[in-house]
VOGU-3710 file (C-alpha; in Angstrom, 3 decimals, decimal comma):
1> mlfveypkct> 94,088/82,081/109,099  96,061/83,552/106,250  99,430/85,136/107,070  100,552/87,455/104,276  104,213/88,406/104,542  107,411/89,430/102,840  109,938/86,896/104,239  112,859/89,369/104,255  110,877/91,840/106,388  112,055/91,727/110,016
11> tcqkakkfld> 108,620/92,713/111,320  107,099/89,829/109,355  109,702/87,475/110,820  108,793/88,623/114,348  105,092/88,166/113,609  105,658/84,674/112,225  107,682/83,688/115,297  104,879/85,101/117,461  102,287/82,947/115,652  104,495/79,859/115,903
21> dhgatyedrh> 105,209/80,486/119,598  101,453/80,739/120,217  100,719/77,503/118,334  98,608/79,284/115,725  97,632/77,445/112,556  97,924/79,519/109,409  98,563/79,456/105,691  101,676/81,418/104,729  101,642/83,625/101,622  104,550/85,555/100,088
31> ikeqnptade> 103,140/88,998/99,251  105,514/89,652/96,351  104,944/86,269/94,675  101,175/86,230/95,292  100,054/89,832/95,342  96,632/90,380/96,922  93,912/91,124/94,375  91,739/94,234/94,527  88,804/92,031/95,609  90,840/90,473/98,428
41> lrawwgksgl> 92,040/93,889/99,557  88,484/95,266/99,449  87,249/92,384/101,633  90,177/92,688/104,055  89,700/96,433/104,325  86,012/95,920/105,112  86,792/93,388/107,864  89,630/95,427/109,352  87,622/98,532/110,257  90,712/100,561/109,332
51> plkkffntsg> 91,027/103,536/106,991  92,262/102,347/103,580  95,446/104,417/103,982  96,530/101,973/106,744  96,935/99,291/104,058  99,726/101,257/102,364  103,358/100,581/103,269  104,150/104,262/103,746  107,789/103,569/104,595  108,365/101,504/101,448
61> lqykalglkd> 110,569/102,572/98,568  107,772/102,092/96,025  105,377/104,302/98,017  107,958/107,074/98,063  109,027/106,589/94,437  105,423/106,974/93,261  104,902/110,087/95,401  101,822/108,539/96,988  101,886/110,790/100,039  100,644/113,577/97,778
71> klpnmteeeq> 98,606/111,465/95,339  96,508/109,294/97,699  94,255/112,086/99,019  93,112/112,779/95,434  92,463/109,137/94,520  89,162/107,319/94,939  89,037/104,236/97,144  88,651/102,067/94,042  91,750/103,652/92,496  93,677/103,048/95,720
81> lallatdgml> 92,588/99,394/95,867  93,556/98,908/92,208  96,965/100,472/92,900  97,573/98,259/95,953  96,746/95,223/93,817  99,512/96,093/91,333  102,443/95,545/93,697  102,597/93,623/96,976  105,401/95,877/98,151  102,897/98,752/98,386
91> vkrpvlvgee> 100,874/96,797/100,965  101,683/97,204/104,651  102,679/93,890/106,099  102,299/91,507/107,665  98,574/90,989/107,204  96,772/88,395/109,293  93,379/87,414/107,902  90,878/85,417/109,928  87,213/84,682/109,326  86,074/87,618/111,454
101> fvlvgfraeq> 89,097/89,925/111,499  92,032/91,410/109,610  95,148/92,762/111,323  97,553/94,968/109,366  101,075/95,450/110,660  102,363/93,661/113,739  101,588/94,781/117,269  102,039/91,861/119,660  99,363/93,000/122,138  96,757/93,353/119,403
111> weeqlkkl> 97,638/89,984/117,864  97,613/88,257/121,251  94,195/89,693/122,043  92,861/88,436/118,717  94,352/84,943/119,116  92,693/84,599/122,547  89,294/84,992/120,836  89,904/82,043/118,513
//
């Protein structure tokens, strides 16, 4: 699995501890140093079954500074993916990517359910 995080994010820290406590094997990736590409985001979005808006860090400073609350509804999905690929801080985190699934954000029950399937 790939664990995409921002190490200073407390939610990411909780998620990482959760994975470690459950003995999960994963590759760790710093979202700001290795920003996801548009192709990666497109693939993750497809696997997640989530609306693309769920991939945006709506509480982030960058999201607010760019006024994305008002701009996103008028952007195409390709434009949104391209925008997400410009700055890892726009992406909601953590992201857990497996072969058959993608989880965005950390909800312990959801993550536990997914790990049981592995």
